[in-house]
C-alpha positions as CSV (number, residue, x, y, z in Angstrom):
1,M,74.3,87.3,138.3
2,N,72.6,87.6,135.2
3,F,75.4,88.4,133.4
4,D,73.4,88.9,129.9
5,A,71.3,91.4,131.8
6,L,74.1,93.1,132.8
7,Q,76.0,93.2,129.5
8,N,72.0,94.4,127.6
9,Y,72.7,97.0,130.4
10,I,76.0,98.5,129.5
11,T,75.7,98.2,126.1
12,T,72.3,100.0,125.9
13,T,73.6,102.7,128.2
14,P,74.5,105.8,126.2
15,L,77.0,106.8,128.4
16,T,79.1,103.7,128.2
17,W,80.0,104.1,124.2
18,L,79.9,108.1,125.2
19,I,82.9,107.0,128.0
20,L,84.3,104.6,125.7
21,T,85.0,106.9,123.2
22,M,87.0,109.6,124.3
23,A,88.9,106.9,126.5
24,S,89.6,105.1,122.7
25,F,91.0,108.3,121.8
26,K,92.8,108.9,124.5
27,I,94.9,105.7,125.1
28,G,95.6,106.4,121.7
29,I,97.0,109.7,122.3
30,I,98.9,107.6,124.7
31,I,100.2,104.8,122.4
32,Y,101.1,107.9,119.9
33,E,103.3,109.9,122.3
34,K,104.8,106.7,123.8
35,T,105.9,105.4,120.4
36,N,107.6,108.6,119.6
37,K,104.5,109.8,117.2
38,N,105.0,106.7,115.0
39,T,102.8,107.9,111.8
40,L,101.8,104.2,111.9
41,L,99.8,104.7,115.6
42,Q,97.8,107.7,115.0
43,P,95.4,108.2,117.7
44,I,92.3,108.0,115.8
45,I,93.2,105.0,114.4
46,I,93.8,103.0,117.8
47,A,90.3,104.6,118.8
48,Y,89.0,103.2,115.6
49,V,90.4,99.6,116.9
50,I,89.2,99.9,120.3
51,I,86.3,101.0,119.3
52,M,85.2,98.6,116.0
53,G,86.3,95.3,118.3
54,A,83.8,97.0,121.3
55,I,81.1,97.1,119.0
56,L,82.0,93.2,117.5
57,I,81.9,91.8,120.8
58,T,79.0,93.1,122.0
59,G,77.1,93.1,118.4
60,T,75.7,96.6,119.0
61,S,74.7,97.9,115.9
62,Y,76.5,101.3,114.4
63,K,72.7,103.4,114.3
64,E,73.1,102.7,118.3
65,Y,76.3,103.3,119.0
66,F,75.6,106.4,116.7
67,D,72.8,107.4,118.6
68,S,74.5,107.3,122.0
69,V,77.6,109.6,120.9
70,K,75.7,112.4,118.7
71,I,77.3,115.0,121.4
72,I,80.0,114.3,120.0
73,H,79.0,114.7,116.4
74,F,77.5,117.7,117.4
75,F,80.7,119.7,118.7
76,L,82.3,118.5,115.4
77,G,80.6,121.8,114.1
78,P,82.2,123.8,116.5
79,A,85.8,122.4,115.8
80,T,85.5,122.5,112.4
81,V,84.8,126.0,112.6
82,A,87.6,126.5,115.1
83,L,90.0,125.6,112.5
84,A,89.3,129.1,110.6
85,L,91.8,130.7,113.3
86,P,95.1,129.5,111.4
87,L,93.0,130.1,108.2
88,F,93.0,133.9,109.2
89,N,96.4,134.3,110.8
90,N,97.3,133.0,107.2
91,L,94.9,134.4,105.1
92,K,97.5,137.1,102.8
93,Y,99.3,134.0,102.1
94,I,96.6,132.1,101.1
95,K,95.5,135.0,98.6
96,S,98.8,135.0,97.4
97,L,98.5,131.7,95.9
98,F,94.9,131.7,94.6
99,I,95.5,130.7,91.3
100,P,97.6,127.4,92.3
101,I,95.3,126.5,94.8
102,V,92.4,126.4,92.3
103,I,94.6,124.7,90.1
104,T,95.7,122.3,92.3
105,L,91.8,121.8,94.0
106,V,89.8,121.3,90.3
107,V,92.6,118.9,88.8
108,A,93.2,116.4,92.9
109,G,89.1,116.6,92.6
110,V,88.7,115.5,89.4
111,F,91.3,113.1,89.3
112,S,90.5,111.8,92.9
113,I,87.2,110.6,91.7
114,V,87.8,109.1,88.3
115,I,90.9,107.2,90.0
116,A,88.2,105.7,92.4
117,V,85.2,105.1,89.0
118,V,88.4,103.2,87.0
119,L,89.5,101.2,89.8
120,L,86.1,99.7,90.9
121,W,85.0,99.5,87.4
122,S,88.1,97.5,86.5
123,L,87.0,95.2,89.6
124,D,83.9,94.8,88.4
125,A,81.7,96.6,91.3
126,N,78.5,97.4,91.0
127,L,77.1,100.7,90.3
128,Q,76.3,102.1,93.6
129,T,79.8,100.8,95.0
130,I,81.2,102.9,92.5
131,L,79.6,105.8,93.1
132,S,80.0,105.3,96.8
133,M,83.7,105.5,96.3
134,T,83.4,108.7,94.5
135,T,82.8,110.6,97.7
136,K,86.0,108.9,100.1
137,S,87.7,112.1,99.9
138,I,86.0,114.7,101.5
139,T,84.7,115.1,104.7
140,A,81.9,112.6,106.3
141,P,78.8,115.2,106.5
142,I,79.2,116.2,103.1
143,A,79.7,112.3,101.9
144,I,76.8,111.5,103.7
145,I,74.5,114.2,101.8
146,T,76.0,114.0,98.3
147,S,76.4,110.4,98.1
148,K,72.3,110.5,98.6
149,Q,72.2,112.8,95.9
150,I,73.9,110.7,93.1
151,G,72.4,107.4,94.3
152,A,74.8,105.7,96.4
153,I,75.2,103.7,99.6
154,P,75.7,106.7,102.6
155,S,77.0,104.1,104.9
156,L,79.4,102.7,102.8
157,A,80.5,106.2,101.2
158,V,81.2,106.8,105.1
159,G,83.2,103.6,105.3
160,F,85.6,105.1,102.1
161,V,85.6,108.3,103.8
162,I,87.7,106.8,106.7
163,I,89.7,104.2,105.2
164,T,90.7,106.8,102.9
165,G,91.5,109.4,105.6
166,I,93.6,106.2,107.5
167,I,95.5,105.8,104.6
168,G,96.4,109.4,103.4
169,A,97.3,110.1,107.3
170,L,99.7,107.1,107.6
171,L,101.4,107.2,104.2
172,G,101.4,111.0,103.6
173,T,104.6,111.3,105.8
174,I,106.4,108.6,104.3
175,I,105.4,110.1,100.6
176,F,106.3,113.5,101.4
177,K,109.7,112.0,102.8
178,L,110.2,110.1,99.2
179,V,109.5,113.0,97.0
180,K,111.4,115.6,99.6
181,I,108.3,118.3,99.8
182,K,109.3,120.3,102.3
183,H,107.0,122.9,102.5
184,E,104.2,122.8,105.0
185,T,101.5,124.5,102.8
186,S,102.2,121.7,100.1
187,K,102.2,119.0,102.8
188,G,99.0,120.5,104.7
189,F,97.0,121.0,101.2
190,A,97.7,117.7,100.0
191,L,96.4,116.1,103.3
192,G,93.5,117.9,103.5
193,L,92.7,117.7,100.2
194,I,92.7,113.9,99.8
195,S,92.8,112.5,103.8
196,H,89.9,115.5,105.1
197,G,89.7,115.3,109.2
198,I,92.1,113.1,109.7
199,G,94.5,114.7,107.4
200,T,94.1,117.7,108.9
201,A,94.5,116.4,112.3
202,R,97.8,114.9,111.1
203,A,98.4,118.4,109.3
204,I,98.2,120.4,112.6
205,E,101.0,118.6,114.5
206,I,103.3,119.6,111.1
207,G,102.8,123.5,111.8
208,E,100.5,126.3,111.7
209,K,100.8,127.0,108.1
210,A,100.1,123.1,107.3
211,A,96.6,123.4,109.8
212,A,95.6,126.3,107.7
213,F,96.4,125.0,104.1
214,S,95.0,121.8,105.0
215,A,91.6,123.0,106.6
216,L,91.1,125.6,103.6
217,A,91.8,121.9,100.9
218,M,89.2,120.0,103.3
219,G,86.5,122.9,102.6
220,L,87.3,123.4,99.2
221,S,87.4,119.8,97.9
222,G,84.3,119.1,100.0
223,I,82.3,122.3,98.1
224,F,83.7,121.2,94.8
225,T,82.8,117.8,95.0
226,A,79.4,118.6,96.3
227,I,78.8,120.9,93.7
228,F,80.5,119.0,90.5
229,L,79.9,115.1,91.5
230,P,76.0,115.3,90.9
231,I,76.3,117.5,87.6
232,M,79.0,114.8,86.6
233,I,77.1,111.8,87.3
234,S,73.1,113.5,85.9
235,F,75.2,114.4,83.0
236,F,76.3,110.7,82.2
237,K,73.3,109.0,82.9
């Protein structure tokens, strides 16, 4: 049997990567539930490890993988829109906190960008790398568009987005316990603001209010950064 031909067929068939992606996430869910929902074993983290391992072993490029799972990417849109349901259910509560929400959004949004710039600048990173990290706390589709506008590297920007999301989801619960944050709204808004979609997935597990405020923070943070960041970059240039 020609194993090289078989491997080439398996790795180049779109259905293979589609099945692997869904199976990896399912395995992640099983492991997560079997370990009493251990924060360090989030389903999306398990899925990332399995998929990245398969990509590295087979030598498949990211473009080839992405092209094979475009249908999943397509359904990210409807899934994001579905987050409007908890938002609608908590609309009155959200309106009552309008001013705190705006203040938190601006302060945290600016701080997130500044800390990224200062950290990489202190490590003597080049300009493109620094710019790529400024979009780390917004959802990937917006980060790709914004990174192109400011002269960053989209693929690197997405990498920072994923890493930030994972770290935020992992450490969020621990930090909440350390600083004794008990309100679902605060937890959800913090997770959505810093860890975008991955943080929102974690917030959904906390409760409906956390999910609503996380979805709100993710959306507002993306809009704020997409508008504010290019203006600031052009100003400093």
